[in-house]
C-alpha positions, 0 to 999 in steps of 0.5 A: 373066471378062466384066464383069457388068451387072445390069439389071431386067426392067422397065427393060430392056423400057422401054428397048427399047420406048420410043416415042411422045410426051410428054403431061403433060396426063394421067398417073395419079398414083394408078396405083401405089396403084390398081395395087397394089390391082388386083394384090391383088384378082386374086391373091386369086383364084389357086388353092392351087398358084399363086404370086404376087410371084415373084422371078426371075433369069437370066444372058445373055452378049452382046457380051462382057458378062454381063447379070444380068436380074432382076425380080418376076413378078406370078403363076405359075399352074399348070393342066392346060394348063401353066405360065402367067406372069400379068402384071397391069396396071391402068388408069383407061381403058375396058379395052374399048378395049384390044386384044391388041397395044395395049401390046407393052411389057407382052408383053415384060415377061411374056415375060422372066419366062416365059423366066427361069422356063422356063430355071430349071425346064427347061420347053420351052413356056410360056403368057403371060397379060396381065390388065388391070383397070379400077380403078374397076369392077374389070372384067377382060380377059385375053389369052393367048399361048404360046411355046417356050423357044427363041422366048423365048430369041431374044426376050430376047436381042434385047432385051439386044442393043438395050441392049448399046451403052448398057451398053458405053458405061457400062462404058467410062465407069466404068473411065475414071471410076474410073481418073481418081478414083484419080489425082485430086489436091485441085484447089487447091495447099493446103487452106484452114483448116478445109477438111481437117477438113470433107473428112475428116468427110465421107469418114468419114461416107460410109464409116460410112454415117451422117449429118453436120450440118456448120456450115461458115463462108463462106470455107473452100470448103465446096462443094469440101470435100464434093464432093471426098471424095464423088468419092473415095468413088465411086472407092473403091467406097463409092458409085456416085452423089451428089446435090448438093441445093440451094435456089437457082440460085447454089448449083447454080453453085458445085457445077458450078464445083467439078466443073469444077475437078476435071475440069480436074485429070483427073476424068471424071465424068458430072454432070447439072444439073436445071433447072426445067421452066418455066425450061428449056422451049424454048416460050413456054408450057409445054404438054407435048403433041405437038400443042403442042410439037415437042420432045414429039412423038416424044420417046421415039422419039429419046431413047435415041440422044440419051442415048448421044450425050450420055453418050459425048461429055460429062461435065458436063451443065449447062443449056447442054449439055442444051439443045444436045443437046436441040435437036440431037435435037429433044427436051424439054430437061427430060425429057432431063435427067431421063432422063440423071440416072438414068445420071449419077454426080452429079446437081445439083438442087433438094431436091424431087427427093429429098424431095418426094413429088410430084416425086421421082425415083421410078425410083431403085431401092432398090439404087441408093439404098444406093450414093448420098450426099445432099449437102444445101447450105444445109440451113437452108432445108430446114426450111421447104421441107419443111413446104411439100412435106408440106403441101397445101391445097384451096379451094372456088372451083375446084370451083364453076368446074369444076362449071359447065364440065363440066355438059354435057361431063362429067356425071359430073365435074359431079356429083362436083365439085358434091358437093365444092363442096356440102361446102365450103358446108356446112362454112362454114354449120356453122362460122358456126352454131357461132361464133354459137350455141355448140359448137366454136370457131374460131381467133378465139375458141379457144385458137389465138390467133395472137398468143399467147405472144410474151413477148419483146414482139416487136411483129410485126404480128398478122394478123386472127384471124377466119375460122380454125378448127383441127382435130386430124384431116383431115375424113373426109367430104372424103376420100370425096368427093375419091376419087370426084371423082378416079375420074371426073376420071381416066376423063374425062382418060384417055378424052379421046383427041385432045381437049385436056384441060381445063386447069381439070380437070387443075389440080383433078385434080392438086391433089386428088391432091396433097391425098390423097397428103399425107392418107396422111402425116397423123399427130400431126405435122399439124394441119388448119386452115380459112380461111373467108370469105363466098365462099371456103373453104380447107382445109389439111393443115399439117405442123408437124414435117417431121423424120419425113417427111424421115427417111423420104424419105431412108431407104435412102441410104447417107449424108446430109451437111447443111451450111451456114454458119448451121446453128446451133444444131445441136440445133435443125437435127438435131431438125428435119431428122430426125437419127438416133442414129448421126448426128453434128455438126462445127463448123468455126471461121471462117478469118477474123481478128477484125481483118477485121470491125468489128461495131456494135450500135445498140439501136434498136427495130425492133418492128412498133409502133415502125417508123413512128416509127423510120424517119427516125432509122434513115435518118439513121443509115444516111446518117451511115454512108455519109457517114463511110465511102464505099463499097458497102453492103447494108442488109437489112430485115425487110419490104418496107414498112419497107425502102421507108419507110426508103429514101424517108427516106434519099433525102430529102437529095441527097448523091451516094449512088447507091441500089438498091432490091430489088423483089418478083419481080425478073426474072433480068436485074434481079437481075444488074444489081443485083449488077453495080452493086457493083463495086470502085473505084466512084466515090462511094457505093452503097447497096443496100436489100434484104430479109432472107431474100430473093434477095440475102441468101444465096448471093451473093459480093461479094468484096474492095472490092465491099462495104464494109459491111452493116447488118442491121435487126431480128432477122429474126423471121417475121411473126406468123400462124396457121401460125407460132403453130401451130408454136409451140404444137406445140413448146410441147406437145412440151416445147420452147421453141415461140417459139424454134422458130417465130420466133427460130431461123428469124429469126436464121438470116436475120440470119446469112445477111445478115450473112455477105455481108460477109466472103467471103475472106481479103482482105475487111474491113468493117463489120457494123451490127446494128440492134435492141435485142434483140441485147443480150439473152442470148436473141439474143446466144447465137445470134451467131457467135463472130466477131461478139461483139467488138461495140461498142454505140452509144448516143444521139448516137454514132449520131445517134439520139435517146435516146428511140429507144435 
């Protein structure tokens, strides 16, 4: 019996009819929603006997493979002229410009449905109709053709024959892949302590189709502990694909290295790494038009050949491999990696490709999700990343600029942008009147105080409270204005033709699309806040609790594995990441001996109001540390300002200590030079000053003698601000400890990540210095890892700090 290849009609025709160039200047982000509305309006006019959304399938044998073609037809119409297949397409452009053969791919899709229906019902001749609908005017244009069953069979067979070489390549790969997995040994001589426990929990979770929250300390090899059982699950037929999701480039490299080690043991697996467009683009400026980029020009004419070439010869398609094939076939490397990811067994990428509604991989079908596991590395980062993904903001000034730019070129866009700008002006006037004359209050004088409730005396710097206003609902008037603007902007952009679209118009269009997309997600887990100033008005739909939306975005995947060395407290992360009742946790103990780590706590206040006067005592403490124990040190601080002040005080005495200072927005080569300075066997002492939660506080490995000690200054609490306090109030109202959810847990996670840089292997040892009196309070002590609790509390002269500061 021949191998069976399932393929959707839409995917088949898009593969066969790919042609033309990339032009990201404008693609309607609202096409799916508007298309659904257009479909429904056309379908409402169908007759009583007519059918809509009809599922169809057919089998064709080509080149020794049995292709099972299926899809859902928009409409089947019955009349005296015969049976008609109706394929409905919506567009923002003027349908008067569409001719019968403008979109051959649409005819191909309709002919596939006509063939399947004719074959299933024994009909010798079919009518095929394309119905185009203009989304804003609802005007329609129809084209009709007729074809015999023989003609349709010949046409569809031709499409499948075009696809067959790619399908044959995939079948050969799958056989090789599964055979290689069956014989794949664990790539190390033995499991490390805790590694087998985690790997077993991951495989069991995948088998059960559940979710796992794993606290897996550094040093057990957690990347291999999750990827190896996922690969074995693919070989067992439980999965067809895995996504390894990360927040940082360094952790992506760890996943690539794990797959490379397995490849060296015989694994044949297609793995693709997705790199951000801005990083992988071959051009100096990212402009995805055929006029500006040779790699965008004719992209779809060449991509099928390139994919067949790359997937036939490569397994691990890292950035370098993608770039090589992109140059060989003259293709955009970013788009090539995206197209390859849909065929891959493993995809290594950022969180947003799965969870962000603006950029997720929308072509991943529901059936494919059922056979996919999400491996979510450094999962503690996903909480705040998700808040960003599910929030959106707009401000007044771009609409004013657009109003001026479009007055003569696009009069309708001018009117629509002026209406939005006028609305923002009216909001500012209304809020100013309510503040001066009564009525509803803004955050400056309402219960939404941004410094309320910090009962532990955190001393974080408060921000100004004036100019904010919060509301429990999104502004209803704005929605209608934005929808009207989007219609006019879309028509202008779709009709631009050879004229390059205005960059400002594109930016504002996409910002409004994003805002309206988030608007549709708005519920009781959101709050709206306004920022008001003399010349600017900004509105933000702020997601307070992303757990529900994360759960919805992850719905349909077979299993979710959340793992991190600092996924603690587990209840908080299960709550915030959307755990279900069937999900469970595993905590792997540290594999390191307590003798490897010396922990000191210096109870010196690092609260905001104390920082100015504690800079010099803290600098003396760090000077004494480096004098007594020469070596390589990393000192982590809660802010750039505090770090810079202590750094200057530390350098006042020339003692032969080499210093490095983290800068904001360091380039990649600058980061590498910073880390390369930490070499074993350095002559003298090296002290690196960095910020908690920054690029050097997680995901880096300085093993052995490359790091002698780490000092973590402060308890990592985020700076007080309106958003953090809104989160606090929300969770207080939900019956939880809002201060812990908004401040303590996120802050202490930064501490754990920074302190975790010190012990990275069985051979490492060193000193961890925690500087803050709050480390001796029960609230913070219970969040310290077990291996940190054998500390020594330093006092007064023991740490060269005056008694008044201890």
